[in-house]
GULO-6882 format. One record per residue (C-alpha): chain; residue in three letters; residue number from 1; x, y, z. Coordinates in nm, 2 decimals, padded with zeros to 4 digits. Layout:
BEGIN
   kette   rest    nr       px       py       pz
       A    ALA   NUM        X        Y        Z
...
! end
This chain:
BEGIN
   kette   rest    nr       px       py       pz
       A    UNK     1    07.77    07.72    09.22
       A    UNK     2    07.91    07.43    09.42
       A    UNK     3    08.27    07.32    09.39
       A    UNK     4    08.17    06.98    09.27
       A    UNK     5    07.96    07.12    08.98
       A    UNK     6    08.23    07.37    08.90
       A    UNK     7    08.49    07.09    08.87
       A    UNK     8    08.25    06.88    08.66
       A    UNK     9    08.17    07.16    08.42
       A    UNK    10    08.54    07.26    08.39
       A    UNK    11    08.66    06.91    08.33
       A    UNK    12    08.36    06.82    08.11
       A    UNK    13    08.38    07.13    07.89
       A    UNK    14    08.75    07.09    07.86
       A    UNK    15    08.72    06.72    07.75
       A    UNK    16    08.43    06.80    07.52
       A    UNK    17    08.62    07.08    07.35
       A    UNK    18    08.93    06.87    07.32
       A    UNK    19    08.76    06.55    07.19
       A    UNK    20    08.52    06.76    06.98
       A    UNK    21    08.82    06.93    06.80
       A    UNK    22    08.98    06.58    06.75
       A    UNK    23    08.65    06.44    06.62
       A    UNK    24    08.61    06.73    06.37
       A    UNK    25    08.97    06.68    06.25
       A    UNK    26    08.91    06.31    06.21
       A    UNK    27    08.58    06.36    06.02
       A    UNK    28    08.74    06.60    05.78
       A    UNK    29    09.02    06.36    05.72
       A    UNK    30    08.77    06.08    05.68
       A    UNK    31    08.57    06.29    05.42
       A    UNK    32    08.88    06.36    05.22
       A    UNK    33    08.99    05.99    05.24
       A    UNK    34    08.65    05.86    05.13
       A    UNK    35    08.64    06.09    04.83
       A    UNK    36    08.99    06.00    04.75
       A    UNK    37    08.92    05.63    04.78
       A    UNK    38    08.61    05.64    04.56
       A    UNK    39    08.79    05.85    04.30
       A    UNK    40    09.06    05.58    04.29
       A    UNK    41    08.78    05.32    04.25
       A    UNK    42    08.65    05.51    03.94
       A    UNK    43    08.99    05.53    03.79
       A    UNK    44    09.09    05.17    03.87
       A    UNK    45    08.75    05.04    03.74
       A    UNK    46    08.80    05.22    03.41
       A    UNK    47    09.16    05.10    03.38
       A    UNK    48    09.06    04.75    03.46
       A    UNK    49    08.78    04.74    03.20
       A    UNK    50    09.01    04.89    02.94
       A    UNK    51    09.27    04.62    03.02
       A    UNK    52    09.02    04.34    02.99
       A    UNK    53    08.89    04.47    02.66
       A    UNK    54    09.23    04.50    02.52
       A    UNK    55    09.29    04.13    02.60
       A    UNK    56    08.98    04.02    02.40
       A    UNK    57    08.96    04.25    02.10
       A    UNK    58    08.75    04.00    01.90
       A    UNK    59    08.44    04.06    02.11
       A    UNK    60    08.41    04.42    02.05
       A    UNK    61    08.57    04.41    01.70
       A    UNK    62    08.29    04.18    01.59
       A    UNK    63    08.03    04.40    01.73
       A    UNK    64    08.16    04.69    01.53
       A    UNK    65    08.17    04.49    01.21
       A    UNK    66    07.80    04.39    01.23
       A    UNK    67    07.71    04.75    01.30
       A    UNK    68    07.45    04.64    01.56
       A    UNK    69    07.26    04.93    01.70
       A    UNK    70    07.23    04.78    02.04
       A    UNK    71    07.56    04.78    02.22
       A    UNK    72    07.69    04.49    02.42
       A    UNK    73    07.58    04.49    02.78
       A    UNK    74    07.79    04.45    03.09
       A    UNK    75    07.68    04.31    03.43
       A    UNK    76    07.58    04.57    03.70
       A    UNK    77    07.88    04.65    03.91
       A    UNK    78    07.73    04.84    04.20
       A    UNK    79    07.43    05.05    04.27
       A    UNK    80    07.49    05.41    04.16
       A    UNK    81    07.79    05.31    03.96
       A    UNK    82    07.78    05.33    03.58
       A    UNK    83    08.03    05.23    03.31
       A    UNK    84    08.04    05.27    02.94
       A    UNK    85    08.29    05.16    02.67
       A    UNK    86    08.30    05.35    02.34
       A    UNK    87    08.53    05.36    02.04
       A    UNK    88    08.73    05.66    01.97
       A    UNK    89    08.48    05.74    01.69
       A    UNK    90    08.20    05.75    01.96
       A    UNK    91    08.04    05.41    01.89
       A    UNK    92    07.91    05.25    02.21
       A    UNK    93    08.06    04.91    02.25
       A    UNK    94    07.93    04.82    02.60
       A    UNK    95    07.76    04.97    02.90
       A    UNK    96    07.61    04.87    03.24
       A    UNK    97    07.23    04.81    03.26
       A    UNK    98    07.02    05.12    03.34
       A    UNK    99    07.31    05.34    03.27
       A    UNK   100    07.25    05.72    03.29
       A    UNK   101    07.37    05.81    02.94
       A    UNK   102    07.45    06.18    03.03
       A    UNK   103    07.67    06.06    03.32
       A    UNK   104    07.89    05.86    03.10
       A    UNK   105    07.88    06.09    02.80
       A    UNK   106    08.21    06.14    02.63
       A    UNK   107    08.43    06.39    02.80
       A    UNK   108    08.79    06.48    02.84
       A    UNK   109    09.02    06.22    02.99
       A    UNK   110    09.04    06.24    03.37
       A    UNK   111    08.79    06.35    03.64
       A    UNK   112    08.49    06.57    03.58
       A    UNK   113    08.16    06.65    03.76
       A    UNK   114    07.82    06.74    03.62
       A    UNK   115    07.46    06.78    03.74
       A    UNK   116    07.20    06.55    03.58
       A    UNK   117    06.84    06.59    03.67
       A    UNK   118    06.93    06.76    04.00
       A    UNK   119    07.19    06.50    04.09
       A    UNK   120    07.56    06.55    04.10
       A    UNK   121    07.77    06.29    03.92
       A    UNK   122    08.14    06.24    03.92
       A    UNK   123    08.30    06.06    03.63
       A    UNK   124    08.64    05.94    03.52
       A    UNK   125    08.74    05.88    03.15
       A    UNK   126    09.03    05.66    03.04
       A    UNK   127    09.15    05.64    02.68
       A    UNK   128    09.37    05.38    02.51
       A    UNK   129    09.47    05.36    02.14
       A    UNK   130    09.14    05.23    02.03
       A    UNK   131    08.89    05.25    02.33
       A    UNK   132    08.75    05.51    02.57
       A    UNK   133    08.62    05.38    02.90
       A    UNK   134    08.41    05.61    03.13
       A    UNK   135    08.30    05.53    03.48
       A    UNK   136    08.07    05.75    03.69
       A    UNK   137    07.89    05.74    04.03
       A    UNK   138    07.65    05.96    04.22
       A    UNK   139    07.79    06.19    04.48
       A    UNK   140    07.47    06.13    04.68
       A    UNK   141    07.59    05.77    04.72
       A    UNK   142    07.92    05.90    04.85
       A    UNK   143    07.75    06.13    05.10
       A    UNK   144    07.52    05.85    05.22
       A    UNK   145    07.82    05.63    05.28
       A    UNK   146    08.01    05.91    05.46
       A    UNK   147    07.70    05.98    05.67
       A    UNK   148    07.68    05.61    05.77
       A    UNK   149    08.04    05.61    05.86
       A    UNK   150    08.01    05.93    06.06
       A    UNK   151    07.71    05.80    06.25
       A    UNK   152    07.90    05.48    06.33
       A    UNK   153    08.18    05.69    06.47
       A    UNK   154    07.98    05.96    06.65
       A    UNK   155    07.73    05.75    06.83
       A    UNK   156    08.00    05.55    07.03
       A    UNK   157    08.18    05.88    07.10
       A    UNK   158    07.86    06.04    07.24
       A    UNK   159    07.78    05.73    07.45
       A    UNK   160    08.14    05.72    07.58
       A    UNK   161    08.13    06.10    07.66
       A    UNK   162    07.80    06.07    07.86
       A    UNK   163    07.94    05.77    08.04
       A    UNK   164    08.26    05.96    08.12
       A    UNK   165    08.06    06.25    08.26
       A    UNK   166    07.87    06.01    08.49
       A    UNK   167    08.19    05.85    08.60
       A    UNK   168    08.35    06.19    08.64
       A    UNK   169    08.06    06.31    08.86
       A    UNK   170    08.10    06.02    09.10
       A    UNK   171    08.48    06.05    09.09
       A    UNK   172    08.46    06.42    09.18
       A    UNK   173    08.21    06.35    09.46
       A    UNK   174    08.44    06.08    09.60
       A    UNK   175    08.75    06.30    09.57
       A    UNK   176    08.58    06.59    09.76
       A    UNK   177    08.47    06.37    10.05
       A    UNK   178    08.77    06.47    10.27
       A    UNK   179    08.68    06.84    10.21
       A    UNK   180    08.32    06.76    10.30
       A    UNK   181    08.44    06.59    10.62
       A    UNK   182    08.65    06.90    10.71
       A    UNK   183    08.34    07.12    10.65
       A    UNK   184    08.13    06.91    10.88
       A    UNK   185    08.40    06.91    11.15
       A    UNK   186    08.41    07.29    11.13
       A    UNK   187    08.03    07.31    11.13
       A    UNK   188    08.00    07.11    11.45
       A    UNK   189    08.22    07.35    11.64
       A    UNK   190    08.08    07.61    11.87
       A    UNK   191    08.21    07.97    11.86
       A    UNK   192    08.42    07.91    12.17
       A    UNK   193    08.59    07.60    12.04
       A    UNK   194    08.95    07.69    11.94
       A    UNK   195    09.11    07.34    11.98
       A    UNK   196    09.31    07.23    11.68
       A    UNK   197    09.15    07.02    11.41
       A    UNK   198    09.27    06.65    11.42
       A    UNK   199    09.50    06.59    11.13
       A    UNK   200    09.51    06.21    11.14
       A    UNK   201    09.17    06.17    10.97
       A    UNK   202    09.24    06.42    10.69
       A    UNK   203    09.37    06.35    10.34
       A    UNK   204    09.73    06.43    10.26
       A    UNK   205    09.63    06.70    10.02
       A    UNK   206    09.43    06.88    10.29
       A    UNK   207    09.72    06.87    10.54
       A    UNK   208    09.85    07.22    10.45
       A    UNK   209    09.49    07.36    10.47
       A    UNK   210    09.43    07.20    10.81
       A    UNK   211    09.77    07.32    10.94
       A    UNK   212    09.69    07.67    10.83
       A    UNK   213    09.34    07.65    10.99
       A    UNK   214    09.50    07.53    11.31
       A    UNK   215    09.75    07.81    11.31
       A    UNK   216    09.47    08.06    11.26
       A    UNK   217    09.26    07.91    11.54
       A    UNK   218    09.57    07.94    11.77
       A    UNK   219    09.61    08.30    11.68
       A    UNK   220    09.24    08.37    11.73
       A    UNK   221    09.25    08.19    12.06
       A    UNK   222    09.54    08.41    12.17
       A    UNK   223    09.37    08.72    12.05
       A    UNK   224    09.04    08.64    12.22
       A    UNK   225    09.22    08.56    12.55
       A    UNK   226    09.42    08.88    12.53
       A    UNK   227    09.11    09.09    12.46
       A    UNK   228    08.91    08.92    12.74
       A    UNK   229    09.20    09.00    12.98
       A    UNK   230    09.22    09.35    12.84
       A    UNK   231    08.84    09.40    12.88
       A    UNK   232    08.85    09.27    13.23
       A    UNK   233    09.15    09.49    13.33
       A    UNK   234    09.01    09.79    13.16
       A    UNK   235    08.67    09.75    13.34
       A    UNK   236    08.86    09.74    13.67
       A    UNK   237    09.08    10.03    13.59
       A    UNK   238    08.79    10.25    13.47
       A    UNK   239    08.57    10.15    13.76
       A    UNK   240    08.81    10.29    14.02
       A    UNK   241    08.83    10.65    13.89
       A    UNK   242    08.45    10.65    13.82
       A    UNK   243    08.38    10.54    14.18
       A    UNK   244    08.62    10.80    14.32
       A    UNK   245    08.46    11.08    14.10
       A    UNK   246    08.11    10.98    14.22
       A    UNK   247    08.22    10.98    14.58
       A    UNK   248    08.39    11.32    14.56
       A    UNK   249    08.08    11.47    14.38
       A    UNK   250    07.86    11.33    14.66
       A    UNK   251    08.09    11.49    14.92
       A    UNK   252    08.07    11.82    14.73
       A    UNK   253    07.69    11.81    14.74
       A    UNK   254    07.67    11.76    15.12
       A    UNK   255    07.96    11.99    15.23
       A    UNK   256    08.06    12.35    15.18
       A    UNK   257    08.37    12.56    15.19
       A    UNK   258    08.71    12.41    15.18
       A    UNK   259    08.59    12.05    15.21
       A    UNK   260    08.37    12.10    14.90
       A    UNK   261    08.65    12.26    14.71
       A    UNK   262    08.89    11.98    14.81
       A    UNK   263    08.64    11.72    14.70
       A    UNK   264    08.59    11.90    14.37
       A    UNK   265    08.97    11.90    14.32
       A    UNK   266    08.98    11.53    14.38
       A    UNK   267    08.69    11.48    14.14
       A    UNK   268    08.88    11.68    13.87
       A    UNK   269    09.19    11.47    13.93
       A    UNK   270    08.98    11.15    13.89
       A    UNK   271    08.83    11.29    13.56
       A    UNK   272    09.19    11.37    13.44
       A    UNK   273    09.30    11.02    13.53
       A    UNK   274    09.00    10.87    13.36
       A    UNK   275    09.05    11.08    13.05
       A    UNK   276    09.42    10.98    13.04
       A    UNK   277    09.33    10.61    13.07
       A    UNK   278    09.07    10.63    12.80
       A    UNK   279    09.31    10.81    12.57
       A    UNK   280    09.58    10.55    12.62
       A    UNK   281    09.33    10.26    12.57
       A    UNK   282    09.22    10.42    12.24
       A    UNK   283    09.58    10.47    12.13
       A    UNK   284    09.67    10.11    12.22
       A    UNK   285    09.36    09.97    12.03
       A    UNK   286    09.46    10.17    11.72
       A    UNK   287    09.82    10.06    11.74
       A    UNK   288    09.72    09.69    11.76
       A    UNK   289    09.45    09.72    11.50
       A    UNK   290    09.45    09.79    11.12
       A    UNK   291    09.44    10.17    11.17
       A    UNK   292    09.68    10.36    10.94
       A    UNK   293    09.90    10.62    11.10
       A    UNK   294    10.07    10.75    10.79
       A    UNK   295    10.05    11.13    10.80
       A    UNK   296    10.31    11.21    10.53
       A    UNK   297    10.54    11.38    10.78
       A    UNK   298    10.91    11.30    10.79
       A    UNK   299    11.00    11.14    11.13
       A    UNK   300    11.35    11.29    11.20
       A    UNK   301    11.51    11.12    11.50
       A    UNK   302    11.63    11.45    11.67
       A    UNK   303    11.30    11.62    11.61
       A    UNK   304    11.12    11.33    11.76
       A    UNK   305    11.34    11.35    12.07
       A    UNK   306    11.29    11.72    12.12
       A    UNK   307    10.91    11.70    12.07
       A    UNK   308    10.89    11.41    12.32
       A    UNK   309    11.10    11.61    12.57
       A    UNK   310    10.86    11.91    12.53
       A    UNK   311    10.55    11.70    12.57
       A    UNK   312    10.69    11.52    12.88
       A    UNK   313    10.80    11.84    13.05
       A    UNK   314    10.48    11.92    13.23
       A    UNK   315    10.62    11.99    13.57
       A    UNK   316    10.78    12.31    13.70
       A    UNK   317    11.14    12.20    13.64
       A    UNK   318    11.09    11.90    13.41
       A    UNK   319    11.24    12.08    13.11
       A    UNK   320    11.57    12.13    13.29
       A    UNK   321    11.58    11.77    13.42
       A    UNK   322    11.59    11.60    13.08
       A    UNK   323    11.94    11.61    12.92
       A    UNK   324    11.98    11.52    12.55
       A    UNK   325    12.30    11.34    12.44
       A    UNK   326    12.37    11.26    12.07
       A    UNK   327    12.21    11.57    11.92
       A    UNK   328    12.29    11.60    11.56
       A    UNK   329    12.22    11.24    11.47
       A    UNK   330    12.07    11.27    11.12
       A    UNK   331    11.83    10.98    11.05
       A    UNK   332    11.48    10.95    10.93
       A    UNK   333    11.28    10.69    11.13
       A    UNK   334    11.06    10.44    10.95
       A    UNK   335    10.79    10.50    11.21
       A    UNK   336    10.51    10.76    11.19
       A    UNK   337    10.61    11.07    11.38
       A    UNK   338    10.31    11.07    11.61
       A    UNK   339    10.38    10.72    11.73
       A    UNK   340    10.75    10.77    11.77
       A    UNK   341    10.69    11.08    11.98
       A    UNK   342    10.42    10.89    12.19
       A    UNK   343    10.66    10.60    12.26
       A    UNK   344    10.95    10.82    12.36
       A    UNK   345    10.73    11.06    12.56
       A    UNK   346    10.59    10.76    12.76
       A    UNK   347    10.94    10.65    12.85
       A    UNK   348    11.03    11.00    12.96
       A    UNK   349    10.71    11.03    13.16
       A    UNK   350    10.79    10.71    13.34
       A    UNK   351    11.14    10.82    13.41
       A    UNK   352    11.03    11.16    13.55
       A    UNK   353    10.77    10.99    13.77
       A    UNK   354    11.02    10.76    13.94
       A    UNK   355    11.33    10.99    13.96
       A    UNK   356    11.37    11.22    14.25
       A    UNK   357    11.30    11.58    14.17
       A    UNK   358    11.66    11.69    14.21
       A    UNK   359    11.80    11.43    13.98
       A    UNK   360    11.83    11.45    13.60
       A    UNK   361    11.73    11.21    13.33
       A    UNK   362    11.95    11.13    13.03
       A    UNK   363    11.81    11.09    12.68
       A    UNK   364    12.07    10.94    12.45
       A    UNK   365    12.05    10.88    12.07
       A    UNK   366    12.28    10.67    11.86
       A    UNK   367    12.27    10.49    11.53
       A    UNK   368    12.33    10.12    11.50
       A    UNK   369    12.31    09.98    11.15
       A    UNK   370    11.96    10.04    11.01
       A    UNK   371    11.82    10.14    11.35
       A    UNK   372    11.81    10.43    11.58
       A    UNK   373    11.85    10.36    11.96
       A    UNK   374    11.70    10.59    12.22
       A    UNK   375    11.83    10.53    12.57
       A    UNK   376    11.64    10.68    12.86
       A    UNK   377    11.84    10.66    13.19
       A    UNK   378    11.68    10.76    13.51
       A    UNK   379    11.81    10.76    13.87
       A    UNK   380    11.51    10.61    14.05
       A    UNK   381    11.49    10.30    14.26
       A    UNK   382    11.49    10.07    13.95
       A    UNK   383    11.31    09.74    13.93
       A    UNK   384    11.37    09.39    14.06
       A    UNK   385    11.41    09.10    13.82
       A    UNK   386    11.05    08.99    13.88
       A    UNK   387    10.93    09.34    13.81
       A    UNK   388    11.13    09.37    13.49
       A    UNK   389    10.94    09.07    13.35
       A    UNK   390    10.60    09.24    13.42
       A    UNK   391    10.68    09.60    13.33
       A    UNK   392    10.54    09.57    12.98
       A    UNK   393    10.21    09.41    13.08
       A    UNK   394    09.90    09.62    13.06
       A    UNK   395    09.77    09.79    13.37
       A    UNK   396    10.07    09.68    13.57
       A    UNK   397    10.20    09.94    13.83
       A    UNK   398    10.44    09.90    14.11
       A    UNK   399    10.25    09.92    14.43
       A    UNK   400    09.98    10.18    14.42
       A    UNK   401    10.17    10.42    14.20
       A    UNK   402    10.02    10.68    13.98
       A    UNK   403    09.93    10.63    13.62
       A    UNK   404    09.71    10.39    13.43
       A    UNK   405    09.97    10.12    13.37
       A    UNK   406    09.94    10.14    13.00
       A    UNK   407    10.23    10.37    12.90
       A    UNK   408    10.50    10.11    12.87
       A    UNK   409    10.25    09.87    12.70
       A    UNK   410    10.19    10.13    12.44
       A    UNK   411    10.57    10.17    12.38
       A    UNK   412    10.60    09.79    12.34
       A    UNK   413    10.31    09.78    12.10
       A    UNK   414    10.45    10.06    11.88
       A    UNK   415    10.79    09.89    11.87
       A    UNK   416    10.65    09.55    11.78
       A    UNK   417    10.42    09.69    11.51
       A    UNK   418    10.71    09.86    11.32
       A    UNK   419    10.98    09.60    11.38
       A    UNK   420    11.15    09.77    11.67
       A    UNK   421    11.22    09.66    12.02
       A    UNK   422    11.20    09.79    12.38
       A    UNK   423    11.42    09.66    12.66
       A    UNK   424    11.45    09.74    13.03
       A    UNK   425    11.75    09.68    13.25
       A    UNK   426    11.88    09.78    13.59
       A    UNK   427    12.17    10.03    13.58
       A    UNK   428    12.48    09.93    13.78
       A    UNK   429    12.48    10.26    13.96
       A    UNK   430    12.11    10.25    14.04
       A    UNK   431    11.81    10.35    13.83
       A    UNK   432    11.65    10.20    13.52
       A    UNK   433    11.76    10.20    13.16
       A    UNK   434    11.49    10.19    12.89
       A    UNK   435    11.63    10.10    12.54
       A    UNK   436    11.40    10.18    12.25
       A    UNK   437    11.51    10.06    11.91
       A    UNK   438    11.33    10.19    11.61
       A    UNK   439    11.40    10.12    11.24
       A    UNK   440    11.53    10.39    11.01
       A    UNK   441    11.50    10.45    10.64
       A    UNK   442    11.81    10.29    10.48
       A    UNK   443    11.88    10.57    10.23
       A    UNK   444    11.88    10.83    10.51
       A    UNK   445    12.10    10.61    10.73
       A    UNK   446    12.36    10.57    10.45
       A    UNK   447    12.38    10.95    10.39
       A    UNK   448    12.42    11.02    10.76
       A    UNK   449    12.75    11.17    10.86
       A    UNK   450    12.71    11.09    11.23
       A    UNK   451    12.70    10.72    11.30
       A    UNK   452    12.73    10.69    11.68
       A    UNK   453    12.76    10.90    11.99
       A    UNK   454    12.95    10.84    12.30
       A    UNK   455    12.72    10.65    12.54
       A    UNK   456    12.64    10.79    12.88
       A    UNK   457    12.79    10.59    13.16
! end
């Protein structure tokens, strides 16, 4: 169902119900008022005739003295309206021509109804000291009058209602023209068109919608650009290890002995690099997508630090090179445990890769408000100011260093998704400081006895 038809039906049905209820209420009031008015006519007619007769008693007294069997006649008042004057003894003094005798038969004073030959009559009897006046009319005449009045009121109402629906149809059509223009503007766009929709030609009421659409187009444009760059970089990064693997396998096929074994070792190293790159690409896509990482496990800060140290300690003496400061910090991270470990492990891996083998790496934990700060301090060459601006970009590596260039991008994506932050800075004494800030659960933070630890210089 179109929006135009929906609006027309909604407004039309609402108006019909509203005016229908008003019309029913008015017709009921009209019916009561008509019956009340006609009852008053019966009573006033009887009282008026009684008053006239009392002013000229000679006319009906003489009729009684002569004992005439035929009563005096009265002029016809109205069609369906009968009147009869009798004495208190029951003698008919006067009546209207063609009167229905049963309708004006003597009854108790006041209003009464009776059925005569299938027709309902309503009568009113008024008594004085010497006379009894009875007036009566057919209820069919009342209903006919009420029907005519109803038709006179309903027909203009129906005509006005139909006219209102026609005017409403064109009004809704005219009112929705700006929305139709917006639809046409969107329909003319190609899938690659992400330019903002012009706001000058739009209605004021559509400005919030157009602004929202433009903001959405801008976000989609940024996302598409990022994904295109990501796809291009990923294709390049995956092509290199695949080419190397293929080359080493070909060398293995045409050589024997140590050369074949060395080529096979190089091929295995390329496979490991390719596997690591694919795993990090999958992790990064899941972090930036709608994937849910909730595993129901509590993410304790100290446990995350120790598990990240264990996973990063793959070398012969890596376990001894990482020194933990701030152990005993009791805080629950508001980050899934798997992601918190991944982020911190990538920082430690990066520090181990760029720190000389004889130097140690410091992992420091401290609480700051509703956050937990992990500081990873290495003693490598550090980074220049230009390199610090590019360190979080995907596939960026300094020189031809090892790794896929995705580790720090994954750390930045995890921190951004859960409201944290990652910062890199050059240490005054040499080396690099990576500062990972992750949010904590407030109730756990308030119950923590240890707030801060002495920072490592």
